[in-house]
N, C-alpha and C positions, 0 to 999 in steps of 0.2 A: 228603789230602796227608799228613797225618803216616801214619798206616795204611801206603802205598806207600813212609815212609822206614823203617818201623818191619821191612816185609817183607822190605826189600832190605837190612838190617841183619843177618837172620833168614840170607836166600839164601848173602851171604857167609860168615858162621860156618860153614853149609854147607861152601861152597867150601873153603873153610880147609881143613877138614875130610879136602876129597876128596884138594885141590889134591900133597899128597904123595905120592898113589898114584900118580898120572899122571906127578908129575916123575919119579921113581924108574923111570916106563917112554922118559924122554925127552923126556915132553911138560907140556901145563899148561894151564889152563880161565882165561877172563876173561868177568866178570860184563858183558854190553854192556846190557843193558836188561831193565825190566820191563813187560812191557802187560799189566794187567787180570794174569788167573793164569798166564801163557806170560812164563819163564825164556827169555830169551835170552842164548846162551853164545857165545865163540868158543874151540875149539877152537885150541893154538897146539903148537908143535914137532913131536917126533914122532909126537903125534893128530893134527893136522890133517889128513895124509896115510894114516893107517892104515886100513886095511883095517876090521879093530873095532873104529873112532870111534863107528859110529852103535851099536853094539850096547854099548859103556861108555858111551853118552851115556843112552841108555835103562833100560840094567842098571843100574847105577851113580847115576852125577848125580840122572837125573829120581830112581831110586826114592826116592835118600835126599832128596831137596828136599821129595817128597809124602810118606812120612813124618813129616820131624820139620814141615811148612811144612803143613797143610792146604787152604789159599788155593792154590795151585804145583797147577794142573791139568795142565802137561807143559813141558817141557822142548825148544827146538829149538836146532840147532847154527847160528849166521849164517856 
């Protein structure tokens, strides 16, 4: 359980780095859950309905999380 807490803190720290970029475009991101190596997030604001949201999720959020936290396998929007 301790490892999961550490991973959650690491994920939150990376999301905090990405958040200003999303907020600059009128959106936001929220960590919903971590299940094994799968990070589940919710895109909010302008990001929620944006056609480029999936690209942002994979190319920005997932790429940065995987680079900084090797245990992250993928990121899913819920």
